[in-house]
C-alpha positions in Angstrom: 18.4 -8.0 -11.1 15.9 -7.6 -14.0 16.7 -6.6 -17.4 14.9 -3.3 -16.9 17.1 -2.3 -14.2 18.1 -2.4 -10.3 15.3 -2.1 -7.9 16.4 -0.8 -4.3 13.5 -1.1 -1.9 13.6 1.1 1.3 11.6 -0.7 3.9 10.7 -1.0 7.5 8.6 -3.8 8.9 5.2 -3.0 10.6 4.8 0.2 8.5 3.0 1.2 5.3 5.9 -0.3 3.4 4.7 -3.7 4.2 2.2 -3.7 1.6 4.9 -2.8 -1.1 6.8 -5.9 0.1 3.7 -8.1 -0.6 3.5 -6.6 -4.1 7.1 -7.2 -4.7 6.4 -11.0 -3.9 3.1 -11.1 -6.0 5.1 -9.5 -8.9 8.0 -12.0 -8.3 10.2 -9.0 -8.6 14.0 -9.2 -7.7 15.2 -6.3 -5.5 17.8 -5.3 -3.1 16.4 -4.6 0.3 17.6 -1.5 2.2 16.1 -2.1 5.4 15.2 0.7 8.0 14.6 0.5 11.7 11.7 2.9 12.3 11.7 2.4 16.1 15.2 3.5 16.2 14.3 6.4 14.2 16.3 5.6 11.0 13.6 6.8 8.7 14.2 10.4 10.3 18.1 10.3 10.1 20.1 12.1 7.5 21.2 8.9 5.7 17.8 8.2 4.7 16.1 11.9 4.4 18.8 12.5 1.8 16.8 10.0 -0.1 13.5 10.8 0.8 13.1 14.2 2.7 9.8 13.2 4.0 11.2 10.5 6.1 8.7 8.1 4.9 8.6 4.4 3.6 8.1 2.7 1.0 10.6 4.3 -1.2 11.9 2.7 -4.5 15.0 3.5 -6.5 14.8 2.2 -9.8 18.1 2.8 -11.7 18.4 6.8 -11.2 14.6 7.2 -10.5 13.2 7.8 -7.0 9.6 6.8 -6.4 7.9 7.6 -2.9 4.2 7.8 -1.9 2.7 4.5 -1.5 0.1 4.5 -4.3 2.9 5.9 -6.7 5.3 2.8 -5.8 2.5 0.5 -6.4 1.4 2.0 -9.9 5.1 2.1 -10.9 6.1 -1.5 -9.8 3.0 -3.2 -11.3 3.5 -1.4 -14.6 7.3 -2.3 -14.4 6.3 -6.0 -14.5 3.4 -6.4 -16.7 4.0 -10.0 -17.2 2.6 -10.4 -13.6 -0.8 -9.2 -14.8 -1.5 -7.0 -11.8 -2.1 -3.7 -13.6 -4.5 -3.2 -16.3 -2.7 -1.7 -19.3 -3.5 1.6 -20.9 -6.4 1.0 -23.2 -7.9 -1.6 -20.9 -11.3 -0.6 -19.8 -10.3 -1.3 -16.3 -7.2 1.0 -16.3 -9.2 4.1 -15.3 -11.0 2.4 -12.4 -7.6 0.8 -11.2 -6.2 4.4 -11.1 -9.3 5.7 -9.4 -8.8 3.3 -6.5 -5.0 3.6 -6.2 -5.3 7.4 -5.9 -8.4 7.1 -3.8 -6.4 5.5 -1.1 -4.1 8.6 -0.5 -6.4 11.4 -1.4 -9.4 10.3 0.5 -9.1 7.2 2.7 -6.0 8.4 4.6 -6.9 11.9 5.2 -10.3 10.8 6.5 -8.8 8.1 8.7 -6.2 10.4 10.3 -8.8 13.1 11.1 -11.0 10.5 12.7 -8.3 8.8 14.6 -7.1 12.2 15.9 -10.8 13.1 16.6 -10.7 16.1 14.3 -13.6 17.6 12.5 -13.0 17.6 8.7 -12.5 20.8 6.8 -15.7 22.4 5.3 -17.0 20.1 2.4 -15.7 22.7 -0.3 -12.1 22.1 1.0 -12.1 18.7 2.5 -10.2 16.3 0.2 -12.7 13.6 1.2 -15.8 15.4 2.1 -16.8 13.3 5.1 -15.7 10.0 6.6 -19.1 8.1 6.3 -19.2 9.0 2.6 -15.7 8.0 2.0 -16.1 4.7 3.6 -19.5 4.0 2.0 -18.2 4.6 -1.5 -15.3 2.1 -0.7 -17.5 -0.5 0.9 -20.1 -0.3 -1.9 -17.2 -1.0 -4.4 -16.0 -3.9 -2.4 -19.5 -5.3 -2.1 -19.3 -5.9 -6.0 -16.3 -8.2 -5.4 -14.7 -10.3 -5.2 -11.9 -7.8 -5.8 -11.9 -4.0 -6.1 -12.0 -4.2 -9.9 -14.5 -7.1 -9.7 -13.3 -10.6 -10.9 -9.7 -9.2 -11.7 -7.2 -9.3 -9.0 -4.7 -6.4 -9.2 -2.1 -4.5 -7.4 -4.9 -2.2 -6.0 -6.1 -5.2 -3.8 -2.5 -5.5 -2.5 -2.7 -2.1 -1.4 -6.3 -2.0 0.1 -6.0 -5.6 1.7 -3.0 -4.5 3.5 -4.4 -1.1 4.5 -7.7 -2.5 5.6 -6.1 -5.4 7.5 -4.2 -3.0 9.7 -6.8 -0.3 10.2 -9.4 -2.9 11.2 -7.0 -4.7 13.5 -6.4 -1.4 15.3 -10.2 -0.6 15.2 -9.6 2.5 13.0 -12.0 1.2 10.6 -15.0 -1.1 11.4 -14.7 -4.8 10.2 -17.8 -5.1 8.6 -19.0 -8.4 6.9 -18.0 -6.9 3.4 -14.8 -5.5 4.5 -13.8 -8.6 6.4 -14.6 -10.9 3.8 -12.5 -8.9 1.3 -9.5 -8.7 3.6 -9.7 -12.6 4.1 -9.6 -13.1 0.3 -6.6 -10.8 0.0 -4.4 -11.7 2.9 -4.9 -15.4 2.3 -2.6 -15.3 -0.7 0.8 -17.0 -0.8 2.7 -13.7 -1.3 1.2 -12.4 1.9 2.7 -15.4 3.8 6.0 -15.1 2.2 6.3 -11.2 3.0 5.3 -12.0 6.6 7.9 -14.6 7.1 10.5 -12.0 5.8 9.3 -9.1 7.7 9.1 -11.3 10.9 12.7 -12.3 10.5 13.6 -8.7 9.8 11.8 -7.6 12.9 13.5 -10.1 15.1 16.9 -9.3 13.7 16.4 -5.4 14.3 15.2 -6.2 17.8 18.4 -8.1 18.5 20.7 -5.2 17.7 
């Protein structure tokens, strides 16, 4: 385990925590895996809800600190391993944009996506966290078009988050795979860390299916 303490990673394959596993691979971070079988309902059982009452993954336990909520997990881990260079430091001009796009995922993208998937009208503009779906997606797409990554030339943990999210949401046709979005996904998921995480998760999925 790293000198800065023990990391326990609560994870279920084929879920939002898949992106966190890719990030751990990108960071070269040692961790103890606490696997959960979401299909068997383990994320909603008392053993796990005692850790995260929301019953969601990913969750990270670092020493005695519990970190939940996907963007928070990404921000925390990338800052914990600065030598990997995946998080602009405080004082770096890119730090603000980096935090912006990390938080945009949970505050705008996911609420808009869920409303659209459920065929629900958004709340009135004055109360909606994202305004409207088209504006949200255009804001994201305009940033990706500046490329090659969400911060321009610098690859960061934000790209791990967005590459994973857009790969899944376009795969299930929740988001249109436009040329800009498709090219961005291909750049991000073609990295070696993605392949390593996928191989680990494929093995975990097979193991869970066999039990």
